[in-house]
C-alpha positions as CSV (number, residue, x, y, z in Angstrom):
1,M,-0.2,0.4,-0.1
2,I,0.9,3.2,-0.7
3,N,0.2,7.1,1.1
4,K,2.6,9.6,-1.1
5,V,1.8,12.6,-1.7
6,T,3.6,15.5,-4.2
7,L,3.0,18.7,-4.1
8,I,4.5,22.2,-5.7
9,G,3.0,25.1,-4.4
10,R,3.2,28.3,-2.8
11,L,3.3,29.3,0.8
12,G,0.4,30.7,2.4
13,K,2.4,31.6,6.0
14,D,5.5,31.7,6.9
15,P,6.6,28.2,8.7
16,E,5.5,28.2,12.4
17,K,7.7,26.7,14.7
18,K,6.5,24.7,18.1
19,T,8.5,22.8,20.0
20,L,7.4,19.8,22.5
21,P,8.2,19.5,26.0
22,S,10.0,16.3,24.9
23,G,12.2,18.6,22.9
24,A,10.9,17.8,19.5
25,S,10.4,20.5,17.4
26,F,7.7,21.0,14.3
27,V,6.7,23.5,11.8
28,R,3.5,24.0,10.3
29,F,2.6,26.2,7.3
30,T,-0.3,26.2,4.8
31,M,0.5,25.9,1.1
32,A,-1.6,26.3,-2.8
33,T,-1.4,24.5,-5.5
34,N,-3.4,26.2,-8.1
35,E,-4.9,24.3,-11.8
36,S,-6.5,26.0,-14.3
37,Y,-8.9,24.2,-16.7
38,K,-11.4,25.2,-19.2
39,D,-15.1,25.2,-17.9
40,K,-18.1,23.5,-20.0
41,D,-18.9,27.2,-21.9
42,G,-14.8,26.9,-23.0
43,E,-13.6,29.6,-20.7
44,W,-10.6,29.2,-18.8
45,K,-10.9,28.7,-15.3
46,D,-8.6,28.9,-11.6
47,S,-8.9,26.7,-8.8
48,T,-6.8,26.4,-5.7
49,E,-6.6,23.8,-2.8
50,W,-5.0,25.0,0.3
51,H,-3.1,22.3,2.2
52,N,-2.1,22.3,5.8
53,I,1.6,21.5,5.8
54,I,3.3,20.0,9.1
55,M,7.2,18.9,9.6
56,W,9.1,17.5,11.9
57,R,12.6,17.6,13.2
58,E,15.7,18.4,11.2
59,L,13.0,19.0,8.2
60,A,11.5,21.8,10.5
61,E,14.6,23.3,11.0
62,R,15.5,23.9,7.8
63,A,12.1,24.7,6.6
64,E,12.0,27.3,9.4
65,K,15.2,28.7,7.8
66,Q,14.7,28.4,4.1
67,L,11.1,29.1,3.3
68,K,9.1,32.2,3.7
69,K,5.6,32.9,2.9
70,G,5.0,33.6,-1.2
71,G,7.7,31.2,-1.4
72,L,7.5,28.2,-4.2
73,V,8.0,24.2,-2.7
74,F,8.6,21.5,-3.6
75,L,7.7,18.9,-0.7
76,E,6.7,14.9,-0.8
77,G,5.2,12.9,2.1
78,K,1.7,11.5,3.2
79,I,-2.1,11.9,4.2
80,T,-2.5,12.3,7.2
81,Y,-5.7,12.7,9.3
82,Q,-6.2,14.4,12.8
83,K,-8.6,14.7,15.6
84,Y,-10.1,16.6,18.8
85,E,-12.3,17.5,20.5
86,D,-13.4,21.5,20.3
87,K,-14.6,23.4,23.6
88,D,-17.9,22.4,22.6
89,G,-17.6,18.4,22.9
90,K,-17.8,18.5,18.9
91,Q,-15.0,15.9,17.5
92,I,-13.0,17.6,14.9
93,T,-11.6,16.3,11.8
94,F,-8.5,17.8,9.5
95,T,-6.1,16.7,6.8
96,E,-2.7,17.4,6.9
97,I,0.2,16.5,4.5
98,N,3.3,15.0,6.8
99,A,6.4,16.1,4.6
100,N,9.4,14.0,4.8
101,T,11.3,16.1,2.3
102,F,11.1,19.5,0.5
103,R,13.2,21.7,-1.6
104,S,12.9,25.7,-2.5
105,L,12.1,26.3,-5.7
106,E,13.0,30.0,-5.7
107,K,16.2,31.2,-7.3
108,S,18.9,31.7,-4.4
109,E,21.3,34.9,-5.0
110,N,24.0,32.4,-6.2
111,S,21.9,31.2,-8.8
112,Y,22.5,32.1,-12.3
113,S,19.8,34.6,-14.0
114,A,18.6,33.5,-17.7
115,N,20.3,36.3,-19.1
116,S,23.9,35.2,-17.0
117,I,26.7,33.1,-18.6
118,P,27.2,29.8,-16.4
119,P,30.8,28.9,-15.7
120,P,32.1,26.3,-18.2
121,V,31.7,22.9,-18.0
122,E,34.6,20.7,-17.7
123,T,34.5,17.0,-18.3
124,Y,37.0,14.4,-18.8
125,Y,36.5,11.4,-20.2
126,P,38.4,8.4,-19.6
127,A,40.8,6.4,-21.8
128,S,39.3,3.6,-23.8
129,A,39.5,0.0,-23.6
130,E,42.4,-0.5,-26.1
131,G,44.4,1.3,-24.3
132,K,44.4,4.5,-26.6
133,N,43.6,7.9,-25.0
134,T,40.6,9.1,-26.5
135,A,40.3,11.6,-23.3
136,A,38.2,14.7,-24.4
137,K,38.4,18.2,-22.5
138,I,35.1,20.0,-22.8
139,D,35.5,23.9,-22.3
140,N,32.0,24.7,-23.9
141,P,29.0,22.1,-24.4
142,A,28.6,23.0,-27.7
143,N,31.9,21.9,-28.4
144,E,31.4,19.2,-31.3
145,S,35.3,18.2,-31.4
146,D,35.5,14.9,-33.5
147,D,37.9,13.6,-30.3
148,L,34.8,12.4,-28.0
149,P,34.2,8.9,-27.4
150,F,30.3,8.7,-28.4
């Protein structure tokens, strides 16, 4: 059986960190995912789903430092259901995603923009099986040398 969720969306608020008496820390935040579709009249409609996210321990520590409201994030986890009783004695059930991995999809200050040129790529290929050295150094991905072993 599989209980796996993969989401790409934007944070609805900054992760809020809390620590249990046992010392285990966690963060909670909301995340929005969007999709566009055509209705029966051919008009484009947008649909937004909101998800409750929880992360534990080291992942929570990382999320608190790296994720911010509005930021684009990829995450994986599992669906869990939490139950509690409100002040009137009514049973409340809510769904949350217990994330076990995430990656911020926001550009960092060190990333390259679409207009910048990345540093040269250098790749070395080993000698061929016959002992003849056919190694080729590629300084530019567009290099179309006949010495390449493939």
